[in-house]
PAKOLGU-796826 format. One line per 8 residues: their letters; for each residue x, y negated, z of C-alpha. Coordinates in Angstrom, 2 decimals, padded with zeros to 5 digits, m for minus. Layout:
<rs>
a	X/Y/Z | ...;
</rs>
This chain:
<rs>
xxxxxxxx	122.32/m108.60/059.71 | 125.17/m107.50/061.94 | 128.16/m109.79/062.33 | 130.75/m109.25/059.57 | 134.36/m108.89/060.66 | 136.72/m111.13/058.71 | 139.04/m108.15/058.22 | 136.36/m106.48/056.07;
xxxxxxxx	136.21/m109.54/053.81 | 140.03/m109.55/053.54 | 140.01/m105.88/052.55 | 137.37/m106.44/049.86 | 139.15/m109.48/048.36 | 142.46/m107.61/048.33 | 140.96/m104.58/046.55 | 139.08/m106.75/044.05;
xxxxxxxx	142.17/m108.80/043.21 | 144.40/m105.73/042.98 | 142.04/m103.72/040.79 | 142.74/m100.44/042.59 | 143.06/m099.00/046.07 | 146.56/m097.73/045.26 | 147.83/m101.22/044.41 | 146.00/m102.75/047.37;
xxxxxxxx	147.71/m100.19/049.63 | 151.09/m101.10/048.14 | 150.54/m104.84/048.65 | 149.15/m104.71/052.17 | 150.73/m101.65/053.76 | 147.25/m100.51/054.80 | 146.33/m096.95/053.81 | 143.83/m096.33/051.00;
xxxxxxxx	141.61/m094.40/053.41 | 141.39/m097.40/055.79 | 140.74/m099.84/052.94 | 138.03/m097.56/051.54 | 136.32/m097.33/054.95 | 136.43/m101.10/055.36 | 134.92/m101.60/051.91 | 132.14/m099.11/052.60;
xxxxxxxx	131.38/m100.76/055.95 | 131.15/m104.20/054.33 | 128.75/m102.91/051.67 | 126.61/m101.31/054.40 | 126.45/m104.59/056.32 | 125.56/m106.58/053.19 | 123.13/m103.95/051.90 | 124.63/m104.15/048.40;
xxxxxxxx	127.24/m102.35/046.33 | 130.17/m104.66/045.59 | 132.49/m102.39/043.57 | 131.97/m099.64/041.02 | 134.54/m096.92/041.68 | 135.90/m094.47/039.10 | 139.01/m092.29/039.13 | 140.82/m094.72/036.81;
xxxxxxxx	139.59/m098.20/037.77 | 137.45/m100.38/040.03 | 135.09/m103.02/038.68 | 132.93/m105.64/040.33 | 129.17/m105.46/040.40 | 127.07/m108.61/040.01 | 126.84/m108.79/043.79 | 130.61/m108.20/043.96;
xxxxxxxx	131.34/m111.17/041.70 | 129.15/m113.42/043.81 | 130.64/m112.27/047.11 | 134.23/m112.46/045.80 | 133.87/m116.17/045.09 | 132.39/m116.74/048.56 | 134.93/m114.49/050.24 | 137.95/m116.13/048.61;
xxxxxxxx	136.65/m119.57/049.59 | 136.05/m118.41/053.15 | 139.52/m116.92/053.52 | 141.17/m120.03/052.06 | 139.22/m122.23/054.51 | 140.15/m120.04/057.48 | 143.80/m120.06/056.43 | 143.79/m123.84/056.16;
xxxxxxxx	142.19/m124.28/059.57 | 144.61/m121.86/061.18 | 147.52/m123.80/059.69 | 146.05/m127.05/061.06 | 145.60/m125.48/064.49 | 149.13/m124.11/064.42 | 150.52/m127.54/063.54 | 148.51/m129.17/066.33;
xxxxxxxx	149.59/m126.60/068.93 | 153.21/m126.94/067.80 | 152.99/m130.71/068.28 | 151.45/m130.32/071.74 | 154.03/m127.80/072.93 | 157.15/m129.31/071.34 | 156.25/m133.00/071.21 | 155.04/m135.49/073.81;
xxxxxxxx	151.56/m136.61/072.81 | 147.92/m136.07/073.69 | 146.31/m136.39/077.12 | 147.91/m135.91/080.54 | 145.71/m135.58/083.63 | 147.31/m136.21/087.03 | 146.19/m136.00/090.63 | 148.14/m137.53/093.51;
xxxxxxxx	147.94/m137.61/097.28 | 146.99/m141.06/098.54 | 150.35/m141.46/100.28 | 152.22/m141.30/096.96 | 149.76/m142.72/094.43 | 150.02/m146.52/094.57 | 153.44/m146.63/096.22 | 155.27/m144.41/093.75;
xxxxxxxx	153.39/m142.22/091.25 | 151.75/m145.07/089.35 | 155.20/m146.55/088.69 | 156.48/m143.24/087.29 | 153.39/m143.04/085.07 | 154.18/m146.52/083.76 | 157.73/m145.45/082.84 | 156.42/m142.26/081.23;
xxxxxxxx	153.88/m144.09/079.07 | 156.49/m146.63/078.00 | 158.72/m143.77/076.84 | 155.85/m141.81/075.25 | 153.27/m144.21/073.79 | 151.31/m141.39/072.11 | 150.25/m139.99/075.50 | 146.91/m140.90/077.12;
xxxxxxxx	147.06/m140.56/080.89 | 144.47/m140.23/083.64 | 145.61/m140.61/087.26 | 143.17/m139.76/090.05 | 143.79/m140.02/093.78 | 142.94/m137.09/096.06 | 140.85/m138.30/098.98 | 142.33/m135.73/101.35;
xxxxxxxx	138.95/m134.64/102.72 | 138.14/m132.08/100.03 | 140.36/m129.40/098.54 | 141.83/m130.75/095.30 | 140.72/m128.99/092.11 | 144.15/m128.18/090.72 | 142.68/m126.21/087.82 | 141.12/m129.42/086.46;
xxxxxxxx	144.40/m131.34/086.09 | 147.79/m130.86/084.50 | 149.81/m131.85/087.59 | 149.20/m132.54/091.29 | 151.73/m134.71/093.17 | 151.58/m133.82/096.85 | 153.45/m133.25/100.10 | 151.85/m129.87/100.84;
xxxxxxxx	150.97/m127.84/097.73 | 147.91/m125.62/098.15 | 148.28/m121.86/098.27 | 146.63/m120.83/095.01 | 147.25/m118.05/092.49 | 149.33/m118.91/089.42 | 150.30/m122.25/091.00 | 153.89/m123.41/090.68;
xxxxxxxx	155.13/m126.01/093.18 | 158.38/m127.72/092.21 | 160.11/m129.52/095.08 | 161.23/m132.87/093.69 | 162.97/m134.13/096.81 | 162.42/m135.70/100.20 | 161.38/m139.27/100.95 | 162.85/m141.03/104.00;
xxxxxxxx	160.41/m142.80/106.31 | 160.80/m145.30/109.11 | 158.89/m147.34/111.68 | 158.40/m151.01/110.77 | 156.75/m154.12/112.14 | 156.71/m157.86/111.48 | 158.90/m160.19/113.55 | 155.72/m162.02/114.64;
xxxxxxxx	154.18/m158.81/116.04 | 157.34/m157.94/117.98 | 157.60/m161.49/119.31 | 154.08/m161.19/120.74 | 154.18/m157.59/121.99 | 157.87/m156.91/122.58 | 160.29/m154.60/120.77 | 160.26/m150.95/121.86;
xxxxxxxx	163.61/m149.78/123.18 | 162.68/m146.09/123.34 | 160.13/m143.82/121.61 | 158.18/m143.42/124.86 | 157.20/m147.10/124.65 | 155.42/m146.63/121.30 | 152.24/m145.49/123.02 | 151.77/m149.01/124.40;
xxxxxxxx	151.84/m150.54/120.92 | 149.26/m150.91/118.17 | 149.73/m148.37/115.39 | 148.80/m148.67/111.71 | 148.35/m145.12/110.47 | 147.52/m143.13/107.39 | 144.06/m141.59/107.62 | 144.13/m137.81/107.96;
xxxxxxxx	141.37/m135.37/106.89 | 141.81/m133.27/110.02 | 143.41/m133.64/113.45 | 146.10/m136.29/113.36 | 149.55/m134.77/113.02 | 152.40/m135.60/115.33 | 155.28/m137.80/114.27 | 158.67/m136.31/115.09;
xxxxxxxx	161.50/m138.79/115.66 | 165.09/m137.56/115.67 | 168.24/m139.24/116.98 | 171.32/m137.05/116.79 | 170.47/m133.90/118.73 | 167.56/m135.54/120.58 | 163.97/m135.51/119.36 | 160.69/m137.07/120.44;
xxxxxxxx	157.20/m136.16/119.21 | 154.18/m138.42/119.57 | 150.73/m138.70/118.11 | 149.93/m142.35/117.34 | 146.51/m143.65/118.28 | 145.42/m145.94/115.45 | 144.49/m149.54/116.02 | 144.08/m149.72/112.24;
xxxxxxxx	143.58/m146.80/109.87 | 143.63/m146.58/106.08 | 144.44/m144.11/103.30 | 146.73/m146.38/101.27 | 150.34/m147.42/101.82 | 149.76/m150.86/100.30 | 147.08/m151.58/102.89 | 149.34/m150.30/105.66;
xxxxxxxx	152.16/m152.55/104.52 | 149.87/m155.55/104.24 | 148.53/m154.99/107.77 | 152.09/m154.58/108.99 | 153.27/m157.84/107.37 | 150.25/m159.60/108.86 | 151.38/m158.59/112.34 | 148.69/m156.07/113.19;
xxxxxxxx	150.98/m153.33/114.47 | 153.76/m150.80/113.84 | 153.54/m148.59/110.74 | 155.25/m145.43/109.54 | 156.13/m146.15/105.89 | 158.46/m144.85/103.15 | 161.85/m146.56/103.43 | 162.05/m147.41/099.73;
xxxxxxxx	158.57/m148.93/099.83 | 159.47/m151.61/102.41 | 163.00/m152.39/101.26 | 162.02/m155.63/099.47 | 160.18/m156.81/102.60 | 163.21/m155.94/104.76 | 165.43/m157.96/102.44 | 162.99/m160.84/102.66;
xxxxxxxx	162.76/m160.60/106.44 | 158.99/m160.23/106.64 | 159.42/m156.72/108.11 | 162.06/m155.29/110.42 | 162.88/m151.72/111.48 | 161.59/m150.47/114.81 | 163.81/m148.00/116.69 | 166.11/m147.58/113.65;
xxxxxxxx	168.28/m145.11/115.59 | 165.25/m142.77/115.72 | 164.41/m141.42/112.29 | 161.12/m139.71/111.32 | 161.34/m136.44/109.46 | 161.58/m136.92/105.68 | 158.44/m136.04/103.72 | 158.66/m133.52/100.91;
xxxxxxxx	157.21/m134.40/097.54 | 156.11/m131.71/095.06 | 154.70/m131.45/091.57 | 152.22/m128.57/091.53 | 150.75/m127.19/088.32 | 149.22/m124.07/086.83 | 151.96/m121.81/085.51 | 150.50/m121.64/081.99;
xxxxxxxx	150.24/m125.43/081.67 | 154.00/m125.87/082.01 | 154.54/m124.43/078.52 | 153.95/m127.86/076.97 | 156.78/m130.34/076.49 | 154.51/m133.14/077.70 | 154.15/m131.82/081.25 | 157.77/m130.73/081.43;
xxxxxxxx	158.85/m134.25/080.46 | 156.66/m135.83/083.14 | 157.82/m133.48/085.91 | 161.47/m134.01/084.93 | 160.94/m137.79/085.06 | 159.32/m137.50/088.49 | 162.34/m135.56/089.75 | 164.77/m138.17/088.40;
xxxxxxxx	162.76/m141.02/089.94 | 162.67/m139.36/093.36 | 166.46/m138.95/093.33 | 166.98/m142.57/092.24 | 163.96/m144.00/094.05 | 165.71/m147.05/095.51 | 166.41/m148.43/092.05 | 162.66/m148.78/091.45;
xxxxxxxx	161.88/m150.86/094.51 | 161.34/m153.99/092.40 | 157.99/m152.51/091.43 | 156.70/m152.12/094.95 | 158.06/m155.40/096.28 | 155.71/m158.18/097.25 | 155.17/m161.10/094.91 | 157.16/m163.35/097.20;
xxxxxxxx	160.06/m160.91/097.23 | 160.07/m160.67/093.43 | 160.05/m164.46/093.12 | 162.93/m164.71/095.53 | 165.03/m162.21/093.55 | 164.14/m163.96/090.29 | 165.21/m167.32/091.73 | 168.47/m165.81/092.97;
xx	169.30/m164.57/089.45 | 168.64/m167.94/087.75;
</rs>
C-alpha cells in the first residue's frame, strides 16, 4: 500500500463529521472539489469505499465507520504530540534548560572558560553542560557544538564570531629564576633566557612587545612546552623560566610575590577572545545567555581572579579577611 498523507485522513474525518461536502467546505475553507479529490484518493489507497454519496446526504459505509474511529484517534494523537513538541521547543528557545555543548581553545579552557561555565550552571541549574578542549592540531568541528571559545575563529559558512574582548598578557618569572639567571633589561636579552611556551600546532608565532612607539618581535625557543596555562604557571613558579601568561591569571601570584613581571614596560599584544557558533543555534535563549555571560566576564575579568589563584594565595586572602 502506498503511504497515506495525513491531509487525506483530515479531509475524510472533516467530511464525515460535517455530513456534507458543502458544510465541510464552509468549516475548513477548502473547496468542495479539493475535498472530493482527497476523499477519492484516500479510498483508492485503502482499496475500499468509505462514504456513500447522494445529492442530498453522505453516509458512512462499514469500512468508513471503522476508518473514522481510527482516523479520529490518529489525528488526536498527532495533535497531542505536536502540542508537546511545541511546548518543548518553546521552553528550549525561551527558557534556559537542556544541554549545552562547548569547545574551547586550550589557552582559555582551564584559565577562564571553566570558571564562566561554573557561574552559568549556578545561575541555570536545569542546564547540562559538556566542555571539551580543542587540541589545536586538528580543525575543530564547530558543527558538533553549540559554542566555540577561541582566539581565531575559523572561516566557515553560517558561522558567527562574536568578539567578547581582549585579554592583556605579560612576561613573568619567579624571583628565584631571576636571581639565578639575571633580570632582562631589554627585549633583546630574552633570547638568552629559558622560555616556557604554549605549544602551537604549526610554526611558532612571534611575540610582539610594544613600549610606546617602539616595538620588538621575537620567537621564543622553548625550554619547556605545554598546551595548558596552569602547567605554564606552575613551571614558572617553580623557577623553570619566563612565561607569557594572561595578566588576570597571574595576579594572585603577583600579589603573593611568587611571580614578578619581566620587562613590564614592554607589553605583549592583547589576545582577542571570541565566541563562535552556527547562526541557527543562536536562536535559543540558552546559548544567548551563555555568550552574554562570557562577554560580561571578559569585561570584568579581574574580579574573578580568586578562582585562578593558587591555594596558598587563597589561604592568604582568607587569613587577611579574618
